[in-house]
C-alpha positions as CSV (number, residue, x, y, z in Angstrom):
1,M,43.7,33.5,-33.0
2,P,46.5,34.9,-32.1
3,T,46.0,38.6,-33.2
4,R,48.6,40.1,-32.2
5,K,51.1,37.7,-34.0
6,L,48.9,38.7,-36.9
7,N,49.2,42.0,-36.9
8,E,53.0,42.3,-36.4
9,L,53.2,40.1,-39.7
10,I,51.4,42.9,-41.6
11,N,53.3,45.3,-39.7
12,Q,56.7,43.4,-41.0
13,A,55.6,43.2,-44.4
14,Q,56.1,47.2,-45.0
15,L,53.5,47.3,-47.2
16,P,52.2,51.0,-48.6
17,S,48.2,51.8,-47.5
18,A,45.3,51.6,-50.3
19,V,43.1,52.6,-47.2
20,D,43.1,56.4,-48.9
21,V,41.7,55.7,-51.9
22,I,38.9,52.9,-50.9
23,A,37.8,55.0,-48.1
24,K,36.8,58.0,-50.7
25,L,35.4,55.7,-52.9
26,Q,33.4,54.1,-50.0
27,Q,32.2,57.8,-48.9
28,A,31.2,58.3,-52.6
29,V,29.1,55.7,-52.9
30,A,27.4,55.9,-49.5
31,A,26.5,59.3,-49.2
32,S,22.8,59.9,-49.3
33,N,22.7,62.5,-52.6
34,S,24.9,59.8,-53.9
35,S,24.3,60.1,-58.1
36,T,26.5,59.3,-61.3
37,Q,27.3,62.8,-61.2
38,H,28.7,62.9,-57.5
39,I,30.5,59.6,-57.5
40,A,32.3,60.8,-61.1
41,N,33.2,64.5,-59.4
42,T,35.2,62.2,-56.5
43,L,36.7,59.8,-58.8
44,K,37.3,63.0,-60.9
45,T,39.5,64.3,-58.2
46,D,42.3,61.7,-58.6
47,V,43.5,62.0,-62.5
48,G,45.8,58.5,-62.3
49,L,41.7,56.8,-61.3
50,S,40.2,58.6,-64.0
51,A,41.8,57.4,-66.3
52,R,42.3,53.9,-65.5
53,I,38.1,54.0,-65.3
54,L,38.4,55.3,-69.0
55,R,40.7,52.8,-70.0
56,L,38.7,50.1,-68.3
57,A,35.4,51.2,-70.1
58,N,37.4,51.2,-73.3
59,S,39.1,48.1,-73.2
60,A,38.1,45.0,-75.2
61,F,36.4,43.7,-72.4
62,Y,33.4,46.1,-72.1
63,G,33.2,46.2,-76.0
64,S,35.6,48.4,-76.9
65,Q,33.6,50.9,-76.7
66,S,34.5,55.1,-76.7
67,I,33.9,56.3,-73.9
68,E,34.8,59.7,-72.6
69,T,34.1,60.7,-69.3
70,V,34.2,59.1,-66.3
71,E,30.1,60.1,-65.9
72,Q,29.7,57.6,-69.5
73,A,31.9,55.1,-67.4
74,I,29.7,54.5,-64.8
75,V,26.6,54.1,-67.0
76,L,28.4,51.6,-69.0
77,I,29.9,49.7,-65.6
78,G,27.5,50.2,-63.2
79,T,28.5,51.9,-59.8
80,D,29.2,48.6,-58.4
81,D,31.0,46.7,-60.3
82,L,33.0,49.8,-61.2
83,I,34.0,50.5,-57.2
84,A,34.6,46.5,-57.1
85,L,37.6,46.9,-60.0
86,I,38.8,49.8,-59.1
87,I,39.7,48.7,-55.6
88,S,40.8,45.5,-56.6
89,T,43.2,47.4,-59.0
90,E,44.4,49.9,-56.0
91,V,45.1,46.6,-53.9
92,I,47.0,45.2,-57.0
93,D,49.1,48.3,-57.3
94,V,49.9,48.1,-53.2
95,F,51.8,44.9,-54.4
96,R,53.4,45.7,-57.8
97,G,56.9,46.8,-57.7
98,L,57.6,45.2,-54.5
99,E,60.2,42.6,-54.1
100,M,58.2,38.8,-53.4
101,H,59.5,35.4,-53.8
102,L,56.5,33.8,-55.8
103,D,55.6,34.1,-59.3
104,M,53.2,37.2,-59.2
105,Q,52.0,36.8,-62.6
106,R,50.7,33.5,-62.0
107,F,49.3,34.7,-58.7
108,W,47.4,37.1,-60.1
109,R,46.0,35.4,-63.0
110,I,44.8,32.7,-61.0
111,N,43.0,35.2,-58.3
112,L,41.1,36.9,-61.6
113,Y,40.5,33.6,-62.9
114,G,38.8,32.7,-59.5
115,A,37.1,36.0,-59.2
116,L,35.3,35.9,-62.6
117,T,34.3,32.2,-61.9
118,A,32.7,33.5,-58.7
119,K,31.1,36.2,-60.3
120,Q,29.7,33.6,-62.4
121,L,28.5,31.6,-59.8
122,G,27.2,34.7,-58.1
123,R,24.8,35.7,-61.2
124,R,23.4,31.9,-60.9
125,T,22.8,31.9,-57.1
126,Q,21.8,35.4,-57.1
127,L,24.2,36.9,-54.4
128,D,26.0,40.3,-54.6
129,T,28.5,39.7,-58.0
130,S,30.2,42.6,-57.1
131,S,31.1,41.5,-53.8
132,L,32.4,38.5,-54.9
133,F,34.1,39.7,-57.5
134,T,36.4,41.7,-55.1
135,A,36.8,39.3,-53.0
136,G,38.1,36.8,-55.3
137,L,40.5,38.6,-56.7
138,L,41.7,39.6,-53.6
139,R,41.5,35.8,-51.8
140,G,45.5,35.6,-51.7
141,V,46.7,38.7,-50.6
142,G,47.2,37.0,-47.0
143,E,49.9,34.8,-49.3
144,L,51.6,38.1,-50.4
145,V,51.9,39.2,-46.5
146,L,53.4,36.1,-45.7
147,F,55.9,35.9,-48.5
148,R,57.0,39.6,-48.0
149,A,57.2,39.1,-44.3
150,L,58.5,35.3,-44.1
151,P,60.0,34.9,-47.2
152,D,62.5,31.9,-46.1
153,L,59.9,30.2,-44.0
154,M,57.2,30.6,-47.0
155,S,59.4,28.9,-49.5
156,E,60.3,26.4,-47.1
157,L,56.3,25.4,-46.6
158,L,55.9,25.8,-50.5
159,S,58.6,23.5,-51.2
160,G,56.3,20.9,-48.5
161,T,53.0,21.4,-49.8
162,C,51.4,18.0,-51.2
163,A,47.7,17.2,-51.6
164,D,48.2,15.1,-47.8
165,H,49.8,18.4,-46.2
166,P,47.7,21.6,-48.3
167,R,50.0,24.9,-47.4
168,H,47.1,26.5,-45.3
169,E,47.1,23.4,-42.9
170,L,51.2,24.1,-43.1
171,E,50.9,27.9,-42.3
172,K,48.4,27.1,-39.2
173,N,50.7,23.9,-37.6
174,T,53.7,27.0,-38.2
175,L,52.3,30.1,-37.5
176,G,48.7,29.3,-35.6
177,F,46.9,30.6,-38.6
178,D,46.8,30.6,-42.4
179,H,46.7,33.1,-45.3
180,A,43.6,33.6,-45.4
181,A,43.4,34.9,-41.5
182,V,46.4,37.2,-42.4
183,G,44.2,38.7,-45.8
184,A,41.2,39.5,-44.0
185,A,42.7,41.2,-41.5
186,L,44.5,43.1,-44.1
187,L,41.5,44.0,-46.0
188,E,39.6,44.6,-42.6
189,R,42.5,47.0,-41.6
190,W,41.7,48.7,-45.1
191,K,37.9,49.2,-44.3
192,L,37.0,46.6,-46.9
193,P,33.0,45.2,-45.9
194,E,32.5,42.6,-44.6
195,S,30.8,41.2,-47.7
196,V,34.5,40.6,-48.7
197,T,36.6,40.2,-45.4
198,I,34.3,37.4,-44.3
199,P,34.5,35.5,-47.2
200,V,38.3,35.9,-47.9
201,R,38.4,34.9,-44.2
202,Y,37.0,31.1,-44.7
203,Y,37.4,30.6,-48.4
204,L,39.4,27.5,-47.5
205,E,37.2,26.0,-44.7
206,P,34.0,27.7,-46.1
207,A,31.9,24.4,-44.0
208,Q,33.0,26.6,-40.6
209,I,30.8,29.7,-41.5
210,T,27.6,29.8,-40.9
211,G,25.8,33.3,-41.5
212,P,24.7,35.2,-44.4
213,Y,28.2,34.4,-46.1
214,H,28.7,31.2,-45.9
215,Y,27.7,31.0,-49.9
216,H,30.2,33.5,-50.3
217,A,33.1,31.2,-49.0
218,A,32.2,28.8,-50.7
219,I,31.7,30.1,-54.0
220,L,35.5,31.9,-53.8
221,N,37.0,28.2,-52.8
222,L,34.8,27.1,-56.1
223,G,36.3,29.5,-57.8
224,H,40.0,28.9,-56.9
225,Q,40.0,25.4,-56.9
226,T,38.2,26.2,-61.0
227,A,41.0,29.0,-61.7
228,L,43.7,26.3,-60.5
229,F,41.9,23.5,-63.0
230,A,42.4,26.3,-65.6
231,H,46.2,26.7,-64.8
232,D,47.2,23.5,-64.1
233,A,46.6,20.6,-66.0
234,C,47.2,18.3,-62.7
235,A,44.7,19.6,-60.8
236,T,41.3,18.7,-60.9
237,P,37.8,21.0,-59.5
238,I,36.2,18.6,-56.9
239,I,33.2,19.8,-55.9
240,D,32.2,17.7,-52.4
241,H,28.5,17.4,-51.3
242,Y,28.7,21.1,-49.2
243,L,29.9,23.2,-52.1
244,G,27.5,21.6,-54.8
245,E,24.1,21.8,-52.2
246,L,25.4,25.5,-51.7
247,T,25.9,26.5,-55.6
248,G,23.8,24.0,-57.2
249,V,26.9,23.1,-59.8
250,G,28.2,19.6,-60.5
251,D,31.7,18.9,-61.6
252,D,30.2,18.2,-65.5
253,E,28.5,21.7,-65.0
254,L,31.7,23.6,-63.9
255,V,34.0,22.1,-66.7
256,A,31.2,22.3,-69.4
257,E,29.5,25.5,-68.7
258,I,31.2,27.9,-66.6
259,K,34.8,27.3,-67.5
260,P,34.4,28.3,-70.8
261,M,32.6,31.0,-70.2
262,I,35.1,32.3,-68.0
263,D,37.8,31.2,-70.8
264,A,36.2,33.7,-73.2
265,Q,36.6,36.8,-71.1
266,F,40.0,35.7,-69.2
267,E,42.6,37.5,-71.2
268,D,40.9,40.9,-72.3
269,A,40.4,41.3,-68.2
270,A,44.1,40.0,-67.5
271,G,45.1,42.6,-70.2
272,V,42.4,45.7,-68.0
273,L,43.3,44.6,-64.6
274,L,46.8,43.0,-64.6
275,G,48.5,44.8,-67.0
276,N,49.1,41.9,-69.3
């Protein structure tokens, strides 16, 4: 992979960095004496972050409970899920307000739907649901980098996308890499863990990865297909033999059982995380 060109594109996009907040959160959780109080004290040093946590904890997504402190929010949501949510929203904020030649509301709603689906599939397969949610929500950030750095080219590729010529293949043919590689490189630069960056890198082609995260990449792929199906009546989630074998989910079960569960919580989650 042409790493130098890839990094030049990320620099060309001129994005604010989310690395400081992410590093602060990860250090708080990784501390050997980590406790609810220790993590809460770290989070409370950022007033905006504290307000976001309390808004999240008091939202309909978590049952509209009466949560008054960051400590209570950590207990309600759970440390891993809370950190995943904060990291995800920090990255979303990096792109908020930037001029983009893309329907940003649709972009984030599709990513969120895929993230919720990935988390649900993670429960069924006993994988880390927090990292799956984060990876699912940030799955497409490479697209944003490319649209930011190369708006005319990406608009041209978007218009040429079809079933026979998926956009990621057009990206590879034109640039030498696809948006998944760009997204993974950006998230690596921001010090996110491999449990997020590797599935993002391979979500388009999960069969290409071996090792501990091949299930995660397959689930991200399936979550993305489900999200497209939910937002476009012409799309159909197709679970090929490989994905079905990995996840234990068939087409009928996906549509009849899992999708209604995601539909029931989606708007509450969108209101909290996306502000719509």
